[in-house]
N, C-alpha and C positions, 0 to 999 in steps of 0.2 A: 504494500500500500504506500503510495507516494505522498499522500496528503499529510499536513501537519495537524496533530491532535490539539484541540483547544478545549478549554472548559468555560462554560457559561453558567453563571449562577442560576439556580432554579427560582430564586426569589424574583417575582415579576417587577419589583421596584429597582432592581440592580440591572443597569443596562450597559454592561461591558463584558469583554472576553479576556481570558488570561491564557496565554500560550502555555503549552506543556513545559517548556523550558523554564518559565517563571515559577511554575509550581514545583519543579525539581529544585530550583535554587532556594525557594522558601523552605522546603523540607530539609535542606542542608543547614539552615540557620537555627539558632535557638528558638524555642517556641514563643518566647516573649517578643523577640525581635520580629519574627515572622508575623505574629498577630498584629503587632504595631504597624508594620508595613501594609498589611492587608487593610487595616482600619484607615490608614492614610489614603490608600487608593479609593476606598469607598467614600471617604469624606471629600475627595477632590476631583473625582472623574468627571463630574458635570461641568467643572470650570476649565477643563483643558481646552486649549486653542485648537480649532479645526484647521487642518492644512491638508489639501489633497495631494497625493502622490509622494509624500515624504514622511519618513519616521521622524519623531521628535524625541527630545530628552527632557527630563525634569529631575531635579535633585531633591533629596530628602534626608532627614536625620531621625534616628531613634535616639531620643535623649536618655541620659542616664550617667552612671559613674564612668562608663566607657562608651561614649556615643558611637553609634554605627552610622556612618555617612554612606549614602548610596545614590545611584542614578537609575532611573527607569526609562527604557526605550519603549515608545508606544506609537501606534498609528491612530489618528483620530480624523477621519475624513468626513466631509459633509454627507449626510444621509446614512451614516453607519454608526455603530457603537464603537467606542474606543477599544483597541486591542492592545494589551500589554504584552510586549515581546521579550524583554530581557531586564534583569536587575544586575547591577555590578557595584561592588564597593568602590568608593572614591575617597580622596583625602579632604581634609577640612578646607583647604584653599579652593579646591574645585567646587565644593558646596557653597562657599562664600561667593564664588563667581555666579552660581545659579541664583543666589539671593539677589545679587547686584543686578542681574538681568531679568529679575522678576519671573524666574522659572523654577521656583522651589515650591514644594508641597506645603500647604498650610497645615500646621499641627494644632490640635485643640486640647493639649494636655495642661 
């Protein structure tokens, strides 16, 4: 089978897709960090900019004694739901660049 497996939430109020690769990465993280990232995605997916034909990146942080800085690659085209493609750890300077460029997830902690 050549297609990429994706997961869509069964909840009718959640309108986004998560690629298998993202699920795999979340499972490799501690449960607290993974849950926090999932919550940030749910809290912010409606505010993501729509751009046709290009993937985009947004930065985020899981706050705590040892903060976890990350970036998420996603597609968010007009007429479709956002698709989250990848998550990668980043350093604090890269995260601050995302904040400066207003491309950081809003946290509600």
